[in-house]
C-alpha positions as CSV (number, residue, x, y, z in Angstrom):
1,M,101.8,130.9,146.3
2,S,103.1,127.9,148.2
3,T,105.5,125.3,146.7
4,D,102.7,122.7,146.8
5,A,100.5,124.8,144.6
6,R,103.3,125.2,142.1
7,R,104.0,121.5,141.9
8,Q,100.3,120.8,141.3
9,R,100.1,123.3,138.5
10,R,103.2,121.8,136.8
11,S,102.0,118.2,137.1
12,R,98.7,119.0,135.2
13,A,100.4,120.0,131.9
14,F,102.1,117.8,129.3
15,T,105.8,118.0,128.8
16,L,107.4,118.7,125.5
17,A,108.7,115.1,125.4
18,E,105.2,113.7,126.0
19,V,103.7,115.8,123.2
20,L,106.5,114.8,120.8
21,A,106.1,111.1,121.7
22,A,102.3,111.4,121.0
23,L,103.0,113.0,117.6
24,L,105.5,110.4,116.6
25,F,103.1,107.7,117.6
26,M,100.3,109.3,115.5
27,A,102.8,109.7,112.5
28,I,103.4,106.0,112.6
29,L,99.8,104.9,113.3
30,I,97.9,106.9,110.7
31,P,99.7,105.7,107.6
32,V,99.5,102.1,108.8
33,T,95.8,102.4,109.5
34,L,95.1,104.0,106.1
35,R,97.0,101.2,104.3
36,A,95.0,98.6,106.2
37,V,91.8,100.2,105.2
38,S,93.0,100.4,101.6
39,V,93.9,96.7,101.6
40,A,90.6,95.7,103.2
41,S,88.7,97.7,100.6
42,R,90.6,96.2,97.7
43,A,90.0,92.7,99.1
44,G,86.3,93.4,99.3
45,I,86.1,94.7,95.8
46,L,88.2,91.8,94.5
47,G,85.9,89.3,96.2
48,Q,82.7,90.9,94.7
49,R,84.1,91.1,91.2
50,K,85.5,87.6,91.3
51,A,82.1,86.2,92.3
52,T,80.4,88.2,89.5
53,A,83.0,87.1,87.0
54,M,82.5,83.4,88.0
55,R,78.8,83.8,87.7
56,I,79.3,85.3,84.2
57,A,81.7,82.5,83.2
58,E,79.2,79.8,84.3
59,R,76.3,81.6,82.5
60,V,78.3,81.9,79.2
61,L,79.4,78.3,79.4
62,D,75.8,77.1,80.0
63,E,74.4,79.3,77.2
64,Q,77.1,78.1,74.7
65,I,76.5,74.4,75.5
66,A,72.7,74.7,75.6
67,S,72.6,76.5,72.2
68,G,74.7,73.6,70.7
69,Q,76.7,76.0,68.7
70,L,80.1,75.8,70.3
71,A,81.9,75.2,67.0
72,T,80.2,78.2,65.3
73,A,79.7,80.6,68.2
74,T,81.8,83.7,68.6
75,P,84.6,82.8,71.0
76,Y,84.7,86.1,72.8
77,G,82.5,88.9,74.1
78,T,82.0,91.4,76.9
79,I,79.3,91.6,79.5
80,V,78.9,94.9,81.4
81,E,77.5,94.6,84.9
82,N,77.3,97.4,87.5
83,D,79.4,99.7,85.3
84,T,82.2,97.1,85.1
85,A,83.2,95.4,81.8
86,Y,83.9,91.7,82.0
87,P,85.5,90.5,78.7
88,W,85.2,86.7,78.2
89,T,86.9,84.2,75.9
90,L,85.7,80.7,75.0
91,R,88.1,77.9,74.2
92,S,87.4,74.4,73.2
93,D,90.3,71.9,73.1
94,P,90.3,68.1,72.7
95,W,90.3,66.3,76.0
96,S,93.6,64.5,76.1
97,E,93.0,62.2,79.1
98,D,91.0,59.6,77.1
99,N,91.7,59.2,73.4
100,A,88.9,56.6,73.0
101,I,86.2,59.2,73.7
102,S,85.9,62.3,71.6
103,M,85.3,64.8,74.3
104,N,86.2,68.5,74.3
105,L,87.3,70.5,77.3
106,V,85.4,73.8,77.0
107,T,86.8,76.7,79.1
108,V,85.4,80.2,79.5
109,R,87.8,82.7,81.0
110,V,86.5,86.1,82.3
111,E,88.8,89.0,83.1
112,F,88.2,92.0,85.4
113,T,90.2,94.8,86.9
114,V,90.6,96.0,90.4
115,Q,92.5,99.2,91.1
116,G,94.4,98.9,87.8
117,N,95.4,95.2,88.2
118,T,93.8,92.6,85.9
119,F,92.5,89.3,87.3
120,D,90.7,86.4,85.7
121,V,88.6,83.4,86.6
122,A,87.8,80.3,84.5
123,A,85.0,77.8,84.3
124,S,85.5,74.5,82.5
125,T,83.5,71.5,81.6
126,L,83.6,68.4,79.3
127,Y,81.4,68.5,76.2
128,D,80.7,65.7,73.8
129,P,80.2,67.3,70.3
130,T,78.8,64.1,68.9
131,I,75.7,64.3,71.0
132,A,73.1,66.8,69.6
133,T,71.8,69.2,72.1
134,T,68.0,69.6,72.0
135,I,66.2,72.3,73.8
136,A,62.9,71.1,75.1
137,T,59.9,73.4,75.5
138,S,56.8,72.6,77.3
139,T,53.4,73.9,76.3
140,S,50.3,73.8,78.5
141,S,46.9,73.3,77.2
142,A,43.6,73.6,78.9
143,T,40.5,71.6,78.1
144,T,37.0,72.4,79.1
145,T,34.2,70.0,79.4
146,P,30.6,71.1,79.0
C-alpha cells in the first residue's frame, strides 16, 4: 500500500475528539429541545383552558343576570367540560365609584389547573338590582283563511 492510500483511508474516519464533541453537543441540545417542547405544550394547554374558562365565566354571568336571581342564587358551582372541572364563584359587591346610583359589581371567577398549577380568570359587569329583569318569550301563531 502506498502512503497516499493510507492517508485517504485515515481521512475518511472520525477522530475520537470529533465523536466526543458531537456527543457533548447532543447532550446539551436534547434537554434544551425537550424543555422547549414542554413549555410550548403547556402554553397551548393554558391558552385553550383560559379561553374555555372565560367562556364559562361569561355564560354563568349572563345566566345569573338573566334569571334575575343574583341575590338568591348559589354563589358557586362547577362546570365540567372536556374532562376538566372548572369551579366558579360569584360575587356581588356595591359599586363604590358612584354613591348616587345603587349599582352592584358582579364578578364571576373561574379556576382551572394546568400541569398542577392553578390559574383563574374573571368576568365582571355592573348590575342594577332595582331594575326587574324580565324574560321575554315570543310565540308564533298561524292563521288560515278559507
